[in-house]
C-alpha positions as CSV (number, residue, x, y, z in Angstrom):
1,M,51.2,55.6,-45.5
2,T,54.7,56.0,-46.9
3,D,56.8,53.4,-48.7
4,A,59.0,53.3,-45.7
5,Q,56.2,51.7,-43.7
6,H,55.6,48.9,-46.2
7,Y,57.2,45.5,-45.6
8,A,57.3,42.1,-47.2
9,V,56.2,40.5,-43.9
10,I,54.8,41.9,-40.7
11,V,54.9,39.6,-37.7
12,V,52.6,40.6,-34.7
13,G,54.1,39.1,-31.5
14,T,57.5,37.9,-30.7
15,G,56.9,34.7,-28.6
16,A,57.4,31.0,-29.6
17,G,55.5,31.5,-32.8
18,G,56.3,35.0,-33.9
19,G,59.9,35.1,-32.8
20,T,60.7,31.8,-34.4
21,I,59.1,32.6,-37.8
22,A,61.0,35.9,-37.8
23,H,64.2,34.0,-37.3
24,R,63.3,31.7,-40.1
25,L,62.5,34.5,-42.5
26,A,65.4,36.8,-41.6
27,P,67.9,35.2,-44.1
28,T,65.5,35.8,-47.0
29,G,66.7,39.4,-47.3
30,K,63.1,40.5,-47.5
31,R,62.0,43.5,-45.4
32,I,60.5,42.2,-42.2
33,L,58.8,44.1,-39.3
34,L,58.2,42.7,-35.8
35,L,55.5,44.5,-33.8
36,E,55.7,43.8,-30.1
37,R,53.1,45.0,-27.6
38,G,55.7,45.2,-24.8
39,D,59.3,46.1,-24.4
40,Y,62.4,44.1,-23.4
41,L,62.0,42.6,-19.9
42,P,64.0,44.7,-17.5
43,R,67.1,42.9,-16.2
44,E,67.0,43.3,-12.4
45,R,67.4,41.3,-9.2
46,D,63.6,40.8,-9.0
47,N,63.8,38.5,-12.1
48,W,64.9,35.8,-9.6
49,D,62.9,36.9,-6.6
50,S,60.1,34.4,-5.7
51,T,58.0,37.1,-3.9
52,A,58.2,39.5,-6.9
53,V,57.5,36.9,-9.5
54,F,55.0,34.5,-7.9
55,V,53.5,36.2,-4.9
56,K,53.2,39.8,-6.2
57,G,53.1,39.0,-9.9
58,K,55.4,41.9,-10.7
59,Y,55.8,41.1,-14.4
60,R,52.3,40.0,-15.2
61,A,50.3,42.3,-17.5
62,P,48.3,44.8,-15.5
63,E,45.0,43.9,-17.1
64,F,41.8,42.0,-16.3
65,W,39.6,39.7,-18.4
66,F,36.1,38.5,-17.5
67,D,34.9,34.9,-16.9
68,K,31.6,33.6,-18.2
69,H,29.8,35.1,-15.2
70,G,31.2,38.5,-15.8
71,N,33.7,38.4,-12.9
72,Q,37.1,39.9,-13.4
73,F,40.3,37.9,-13.2
74,P,44.0,38.6,-13.9
75,P,45.3,36.4,-16.7
76,E,48.7,34.8,-16.6
77,V,50.1,36.8,-19.6
78,N,53.3,38.8,-20.0
79,Y,53.9,41.3,-22.7
80,Y,57.6,41.4,-23.4
81,V,59.9,40.7,-26.3
82,G,59.9,36.9,-26.3
83,G,56.4,36.7,-25.1
84,N,55.5,34.1,-22.4
85,T,58.6,32.1,-23.2
86,K,60.4,34.6,-20.9
87,F,58.6,32.9,-18.1
88,Y,58.1,29.3,-19.3
89,G,59.9,26.4,-17.8
90,A,61.6,25.6,-21.2
91,A,60.2,22.0,-21.1
92,L,60.2,21.3,-24.9
93,F,58.3,18.1,-25.6
94,R,57.1,16.6,-28.9
95,M,53.5,15.7,-29.0
96,R,53.0,11.9,-29.2
97,P,52.2,10.5,-32.7
98,E,48.8,9.4,-31.3
99,D,48.0,13.0,-30.4
100,F,47.8,13.8,-34.1
101,G,45.1,11.2,-34.6
102,E,41.6,11.0,-33.0
103,L,41.8,10.0,-29.4
104,R,38.9,8.9,-27.2
105,H,38.9,10.4,-23.7
106,H,36.6,9.9,-20.7
107,D,34.6,13.1,-21.5
108,G,34.8,13.1,-25.3
109,I,37.0,13.0,-28.4
110,S,40.3,14.7,-29.0
111,P,40.1,15.4,-32.8
112,A,42.7,14.5,-35.4
113,W,45.0,17.0,-36.9
114,P,45.1,17.7,-40.6
115,L,48.8,17.1,-40.3
116,S,50.6,13.9,-39.3
117,Y,53.4,13.5,-36.8
118,E,55.6,12.3,-39.7
119,E,55.0,15.5,-41.6
120,L,56.0,17.7,-38.6
121,E,58.9,15.4,-37.4
122,P,61.7,17.1,-39.4
123,Y,60.7,20.4,-38.0
124,Y,60.6,19.0,-34.4
125,T,64.2,18.1,-34.9
126,Q,65.1,21.5,-36.3
127,A,63.3,23.2,-33.4
128,E,65.1,21.0,-30.8
129,H,68.4,22.0,-32.3
130,L,67.6,25.6,-32.6
131,Y,66.3,25.9,-29.0
132,L,69.3,24.0,-27.5
133,V,67.1,21.2,-26.2
134,H,69.0,18.8,-23.9
135,G,67.6,15.3,-23.7
136,R,68.0,11.8,-25.0
137,H,65.6,10.3,-27.5
138,G,64.9,6.6,-26.9
139,E,64.3,6.8,-23.2
140,D,60.6,7.6,-23.3
141,P,58.7,4.5,-24.7
142,T,55.7,6.7,-25.7
143,E,57.7,9.1,-28.0
144,G,57.5,8.8,-31.8
145,P,60.3,8.1,-34.3
146,T,63.0,10.7,-34.5
147,S,65.2,11.5,-37.5
148,A,68.1,12.8,-35.3
149,Q,69.2,12.7,-31.7
150,Y,69.1,15.8,-29.5
151,A,72.1,18.0,-30.2
152,Y,72.8,18.3,-26.5
153,P,73.0,15.6,-23.8
154,P,70.4,15.5,-21.1
155,V,70.7,17.7,-18.0
156,Q,72.0,15.3,-15.4
157,H,69.9,14.5,-12.3
158,E,71.1,15.7,-9.0
159,P,71.3,13.0,-6.3
160,R,67.8,13.2,-4.9
161,I,66.2,13.1,-8.4
162,E,68.6,10.4,-9.5
163,Q,67.3,8.3,-6.5
164,L,63.7,9.2,-7.5
165,S,64.4,7.9,-11.1
166,H,65.8,4.6,-9.7
167,D,62.8,4.2,-7.3
168,L,60.4,4.7,-10.3
169,E,62.2,2.1,-12.3
170,K,61.8,-0.3,-9.3
171,Q,58.1,0.2,-9.8
172,G,58.4,-1.1,-13.3
173,L,58.1,2.4,-14.8
174,H,60.2,4.3,-17.4
175,P,61.3,7.7,-16.2
176,F,63.3,9.7,-18.7
177,H,65.3,12.9,-18.8
178,L,63.0,15.8,-19.3
179,P,63.8,17.7,-22.6
180,I,64.7,21.2,-21.6
181,G,66.0,24.2,-23.5
182,V,69.0,25.7,-21.7
183,N,72.4,27.0,-22.8
184,L,74.3,24.6,-20.5
185,T,77.7,22.9,-20.7
186,Q,78.2,20.2,-18.0
187,D,81.3,18.6,-16.7
188,D,81.4,14.8,-16.1
189,R,79.6,15.3,-12.8
190,G,76.8,17.4,-14.3
191,R,78.0,20.7,-12.9
192,A,78.0,23.8,-15.0
193,T,81.4,24.4,-16.5
194,H,83.1,27.8,-16.0
195,T,82.2,28.7,-19.6
196,S,78.6,27.6,-19.4
197,A,76.0,30.4,-19.7
198,C,73.5,28.3,-17.6
199,I,74.6,28.0,-13.9
200,R,72.1,25.2,-13.0
201,C,70.3,27.4,-10.5
202,D,66.8,27.0,-9.0
203,R,65.2,29.8,-11.0
204,V,64.5,28.1,-14.4
205,D,60.8,27.5,-14.0
206,G,58.5,30.4,-14.0
207,F,61.3,33.0,-13.7
208,P,62.9,35.1,-16.5
209,C,66.5,34.1,-16.8
210,L,68.7,37.0,-15.6
211,V,71.8,35.7,-17.5
212,G,70.0,34.9,-20.7
213,A,70.7,31.1,-20.5
214,K,67.2,29.9,-20.9
215,S,66.1,29.2,-24.5
216,D,63.4,31.8,-24.8
217,A,62.3,33.3,-28.1
218,Q,64.0,36.6,-27.5
219,V,67.4,35.1,-26.8
220,I,67.2,32.3,-29.4
221,C,65.3,34.0,-32.3
222,V,64.5,37.7,-32.0
223,D,67.9,39.1,-31.1
224,P,69.7,37.0,-33.8
225,A,67.0,38.0,-36.4
226,L,67.5,41.7,-35.6
227,E,71.2,41.3,-36.5
228,H,70.0,41.2,-40.2
229,D,69.7,44.6,-41.7
230,N,66.3,43.7,-43.3
231,V,64.6,43.0,-39.9
232,E,63.2,45.7,-37.7
233,M,61.2,45.7,-34.5
234,V,58.9,48.3,-33.0
235,T,58.2,47.8,-29.3
236,H,55.2,49.2,-27.3
237,A,53.2,48.6,-30.5
238,D,49.7,47.4,-29.5
239,V,48.0,46.2,-32.7
240,R,44.4,47.2,-32.5
241,R,43.0,46.0,-35.8
242,L,43.7,44.7,-39.3
243,E,42.2,46.5,-42.3
244,T,41.3,44.8,-45.6
245,D,40.8,45.9,-49.2
246,A,37.4,46.3,-50.7
247,T,37.2,42.6,-51.7
248,G,38.0,41.5,-48.1
249,R,40.5,39.0,-49.5
250,S,43.7,40.9,-48.5
251,V,45.0,42.6,-45.3
252,T,46.1,46.0,-46.4
253,S,47.1,47.7,-43.2
254,V,48.1,46.8,-39.6
255,V,46.8,49.6,-37.3
256,A,48.7,49.9,-34.0
257,T,48.9,52.3,-31.0
258,V,52.6,53.0,-30.7
259,G,53.9,54.6,-27.5
260,N,56.9,54.6,-25.2
261,G,55.3,52.5,-22.5
262,G,54.6,55.6,-20.4
263,G,51.0,56.4,-21.4
264,E,48.9,57.2,-24.5
265,G,50.5,56.4,-27.8
266,S,49.8,57.5,-31.4
267,T,48.0,55.6,-34.0
268,V,50.4,54.3,-36.8
269,E,49.5,52.2,-39.8
270,F,51.9,49.7,-41.4
271,S,51.4,47.6,-44.5
272,A,52.9,44.3,-45.8
273,D,52.5,41.8,-48.5
274,I,52.0,39.1,-45.8
275,V,50.8,39.5,-42.3
276,V,51.5,36.9,-39.6
277,I,49.6,37.0,-36.3
278,A,51.3,35.4,-33.2
279,C,49.7,37.2,-30.2
280,G,48.8,34.1,-28.2
281,A,45.6,32.1,-28.5
282,V,43.4,34.6,-26.7
283,N,44.8,37.8,-28.1
284,S,45.1,36.5,-31.7
285,A,41.4,35.7,-31.6
286,V,40.7,39.1,-30.0
287,L,42.5,40.9,-32.8
288,L,40.7,38.9,-35.5
289,L,37.3,39.5,-33.8
290,R,38.1,43.2,-33.3
291,S,38.9,43.6,-37.0
292,A,35.3,42.9,-38.2
293,N,34.2,44.8,-41.2
294,D,31.5,44.7,-43.8
295,R,33.1,41.9,-45.7
296,H,33.9,40.0,-42.5
297,P,31.0,40.9,-40.1
298,R,32.0,38.2,-37.5
299,G,35.7,39.1,-37.6
300,L,38.6,38.3,-39.9
301,A,39.1,34.6,-41.0
302,N,35.8,33.8,-39.3
303,S,33.3,32.8,-42.0
304,S,33.2,29.4,-40.1
305,D,32.4,31.1,-36.8
306,V,35.2,29.2,-35.1
307,V,37.5,32.1,-34.2
308,G,37.6,32.4,-30.4
309,R,36.0,29.0,-29.9
310,H,37.6,25.7,-28.8
311,Y,39.9,27.4,-26.3
312,M,42.1,24.9,-24.4
313,R,44.7,25.3,-21.6
314,H,45.5,21.8,-20.3
315,N,44.3,20.3,-17.1
316,N,47.2,20.9,-14.7
317,L,48.2,20.2,-11.2
318,A,51.3,21.6,-9.5
319,L,52.0,19.5,-6.5
320,M,54.6,19.4,-3.7
321,A,55.5,16.1,-2.0
322,V,57.6,16.0,1.2
323,S,60.7,13.8,1.0
324,K,61.7,11.9,4.1
325,E,65.3,12.7,3.3
326,P,66.4,16.3,2.6
327,N,66.2,17.4,-1.0
328,D,69.2,19.5,-1.8
329,T,68.4,19.7,-5.5
330,R,68.7,23.1,-7.1
331,F,68.0,22.3,-10.8
332,Q,65.1,20.0,-10.2
333,K,63.5,20.1,-13.7
334,T,65.3,17.0,-15.2
335,L,62.8,14.1,-15.0
336,A,59.5,13.1,-16.6
337,L,57.2,10.1,-16.7
338,H,54.8,9.2,-19.5
339,D,53.9,5.5,-18.7
340,W,50.2,6.4,-18.3
341,Y,50.1,9.0,-21.1
342,L,47.6,7.0,-23.2
343,G,46.0,4.8,-20.5
344,S,46.8,2.4,-17.7
345,D,45.9,-1.1,-16.4
346,D,43.0,0.4,-14.4
347,W,41.9,3.2,-16.7
348,E,41.3,2.8,-20.5
349,Y,41.5,6.5,-21.3
350,P,44.6,8.8,-21.5
351,L,45.8,10.1,-18.1
352,G,48.6,12.4,-19.2
353,G,52.2,13.0,-18.0
354,I,54.2,13.8,-14.9
355,Q,57.3,16.0,-14.9
356,M,59.4,17.8,-12.3
357,L,58.8,21.4,-11.5
358,G,61.3,24.0,-10.5
359,K,62.3,23.6,-6.8
360,S,60.0,25.5,-4.5
361,D,61.6,27.7,-1.8
362,S,60.6,29.1,1.6
363,E,59.2,32.3,0.0
364,Q,56.8,30.3,-2.3
365,I,55.8,28.1,0.6
366,H,55.1,31.1,2.8
367,G,52.8,32.3,0.0
368,E,51.0,29.0,0.0
369,A,50.6,28.8,3.8
370,P,47.1,30.2,4.1
371,R,45.8,27.5,1.6
372,W,47.7,24.7,3.4
373,A,46.3,25.4,6.8
374,G,46.1,22.0,8.6
375,A,47.6,20.1,5.8
376,V,51.2,20.0,7.1
377,S,52.7,19.2,10.4
378,P,52.8,22.2,12.7
379,D,56.2,21.1,14.0
380,M,57.8,21.4,10.5
381,P,58.9,25.0,9.9
382,F,58.5,26.4,6.4
383,E,62.3,26.5,5.8
384,V,62.5,22.7,6.7
385,L,59.4,22.0,4.5
386,A,61.1,23.7,1.6
387,H,64.3,21.7,2.2
388,H,62.3,18.5,1.9
389,A,60.1,19.6,-0.9
390,V,59.9,17.6,-4.2
391,D,57.8,19.3,-6.8
392,F,55.7,17.7,-9.6
393,W,53.7,19.0,-12.5
394,L,50.8,16.8,-13.7
395,C,49.5,17.6,-17.2
396,G,46.3,16.2,-18.7
397,E,44.6,16.9,-21.9
398,D,41.8,19.6,-22.1
399,L,39.3,18.9,-24.9
400,P,38.2,21.5,-27.4
401,A,34.6,22.6,-26.8
402,P,32.9,25.2,-28.9
403,D,31.5,27.0,-25.9
404,N,34.9,27.4,-24.3
405,R,35.6,30.6,-26.1
406,V,36.9,34.1,-26.3
407,T,34.5,37.0,-27.0
408,L,34.5,40.7,-26.8
409,D,31.9,43.0,-25.2
410,R,30.8,46.4,-26.5
411,D,33.6,48.1,-24.6
412,G,36.3,45.8,-26.0
413,G,36.6,43.8,-22.8
414,I,37.9,40.3,-23.2
415,H,35.6,37.5,-22.0
416,L,36.8,33.9,-21.6
417,A,34.2,31.2,-21.0
418,L,35.6,28.0,-19.7
419,D,34.3,24.7,-18.3
420,E,36.9,24.1,-15.6
421,K,35.7,20.5,-15.1
422,N,36.2,19.4,-18.7
423,N,37.9,16.0,-18.9
424,I,39.5,16.1,-15.5
425,A,38.9,12.4,-14.6
426,G,42.2,11.4,-16.2
427,L,44.1,14.0,-14.3
428,N,42.5,12.8,-11.1
429,H,43.5,9.2,-11.9
430,L,47.1,10.5,-12.5
431,R,47.2,12.2,-9.2
432,H,46.0,9.0,-7.5
433,K,48.8,7.0,-9.3
434,L,51.4,9.5,-7.9
435,Q,49.9,9.5,-4.4
436,G,49.9,5.7,-4.3
437,M,53.6,5.6,-5.1
438,L,54.9,8.2,-2.6
439,S,55.8,5.7,0.1
440,H,57.9,3.7,-2.4
441,L,59.6,6.9,-3.5
442,G,60.9,7.9,-0.1
443,M,58.2,10.5,0.6
444,Y,55.4,11.0,3.1
445,E,52.3,9.4,1.5
446,H,49.8,11.8,3.0
447,H,51.6,15.0,2.1
448,L,50.9,15.9,-1.6
449,L,50.1,19.6,-1.5
450,S,48.7,21.8,-4.2
451,R,51.1,24.5,-5.3
452,S,48.2,26.8,-6.3
453,I,50.4,29.9,-6.3
454,Y,52.3,28.4,-9.2
455,L,48.9,27.8,-10.9
456,H,47.9,31.5,-10.5
457,K,46.6,31.4,-6.9
458,G,44.3,28.5,-7.4
459,M,42.2,30.2,-10.1
460,P,42.3,27.7,-13.0
461,I,40.8,30.2,-15.5
462,G,43.7,32.6,-14.8
463,A,46.3,29.9,-15.6
464,T,46.5,30.8,-19.3
465,A,50.2,29.9,-20.0
466,H,49.2,26.9,-22.1
467,Q,46.4,28.6,-24.0
468,A,45.6,27.1,-27.4
469,G,43.0,26.4,-30.0
470,T,41.0,29.5,-30.8
471,V,42.0,29.9,-34.5
472,R,42.1,26.2,-35.4
473,F,43.5,24.9,-38.7
474,G,41.9,22.2,-40.9
475,R,41.1,21.2,-44.5
476,D,37.4,22.2,-44.4
477,P,36.7,26.0,-44.4
478,A,33.4,25.2,-42.8
479,D,34.9,24.1,-39.5
480,S,38.3,25.7,-39.4
481,A,39.7,29.2,-39.7
482,L,43.1,28.3,-41.2
483,D,44.3,25.9,-43.9
484,V,47.0,23.3,-43.3
485,D,49.7,26.0,-43.9
486,C,48.1,28.2,-41.2
487,K,46.9,30.7,-43.8
488,A,43.4,32.0,-43.3
489,H,40.9,30.3,-45.6
490,D,39.2,33.7,-46.1
491,L,42.2,35.8,-46.9
492,D,45.1,35.5,-49.2
493,N,47.9,37.1,-47.1
494,L,47.1,36.4,-43.4
495,Y,48.7,33.6,-41.3
496,V,48.5,32.7,-37.7
497,V,51.5,30.8,-36.1
498,D,51.0,30.8,-32.3
499,T,49.2,27.9,-30.5
500,S,45.9,29.2,-31.8
501,F,46.1,26.8,-34.7
502,F,45.9,23.7,-32.5
503,P,42.8,21.5,-33.0
504,S,43.8,19.6,-29.9
505,I,46.4,20.1,-27.3
506,G,47.7,16.7,-26.2
507,A,49.1,16.5,-22.7
508,V,52.6,18.0,-23.1
509,N,53.8,21.6,-23.0
510,P,52.8,23.2,-26.4
511,S,55.8,25.4,-27.0
512,L,57.9,23.0,-29.1
513,T,55.0,22.2,-31.4
514,A,54.4,25.9,-31.9
515,I,58.1,26.4,-32.6
516,A,58.3,23.5,-35.1
517,N,55.1,24.7,-36.8
518,A,56.5,28.2,-37.1
519,L,59.6,26.8,-38.8
520,R,57.3,24.8,-41.2
521,V,55.1,27.8,-42.0
522,G,58.1,30.0,-42.3
523,D,59.4,27.8,-45.1
524,R,56.0,28.1,-46.9
525,I,56.1,31.9,-46.6
526,A,59.8,32.0,-47.8
527,D,58.8,30.0,-50.9
528,R,56.0,32.4,-51.5
529,L,58.3,35.4,-51.1
530,R,60.5,34.0,-53.8
């Protein structure tokens, strides 16, 4: 290994955690290396093609994992600069203050974090400003205190969603503008101005943004970080293991297979004073398990035997209602509802939240057709159905269970054991609440159809976009892998900053919490580098 390959910090992964912490550390002037398994996402027309993205899964990683029965399934993972944020819907919610404490659910306990909402709050504000989040604090009665308003006004509702908001209010509810990260400038009617990067199209949710207007980690953090002379990135770098010194207390080298994306690569070793892992909850656990050695026989950072355990991915439903009036909305992802987040008048346990999805189109509906047989009127053509579609995302909390876990087989195959029925009663109640309101919302009450193609063709285990919890942080090394600053208890220079560190997942999209935490941990590492 040459001096040229030694860095102050190596960051493995460039998504919400890795990309953000690189951005935070770039101004330190210290030598920083980003290792990214993939390459930049190709800019092409298929970025915005429903058949390519959803039906054919063109950009999904061509790999298979195994479920607890040994059956193969294709996970919803994308290996590109920016990670899964290239495809996320950019819904950037804060977790509720109650999510940081112990919460009793129907099927068990959601454990408390070793960190309070108040401690993370300043970083939530910084994350919202960095990722150009549009919203309005104060509309959602379940949100916690905020130190500053969003830097950008909410994305205005289009007429059909504005009507939906009014109809929800007539039911005594509190709909609010969904906080979303887009580079949008609106005129007084909510239209994109001629200088706006975002054009308010119908491709924000689940599609990569062809014009770079969605606040993904590549656009917001990685590209600006690489403008610093002290920051480098190697793409097509598949990190295979981490080596430690003889004491087992320090990572001494990062071993990667580096290629050009066209086939076999060569093995290259890099070293750094500090190593940050941000590969996603499954792959970060895999890397730590695969790096087992004599000092760490169960894998790095795993003296507690929690690495790979407590996998969570939210209990989700993607649903399409049918409006009695046409829905001409294009940018539909502007509204959310949290009135039953912590419970309801007829259910004492948390239900979760409802938010709008990106607008479904006729191609997506054609893809769903075999699963909808008999559920829709035969005299309503797909194109008409798409024109009347109103799309909802229901999100309930998944609970951390030690047997929901990531393991490796002898051949290095990734196995993901998951109880798909864990704590789904609240989500079922939430669906019932929505179903019962449809007639009051100008929709056909018997048409609430599952958009399973959005949820990875109806395979819940394959819907890994909200993965979390496999390298949890805590104060006690006996039941956590990381300390409160996300440094491994067992090693002096290893950090994990993706959603692996979550001890619980709440019922909102996890990206903003991962981003805020990466900013927080970045400050700790910057102090250490000084």
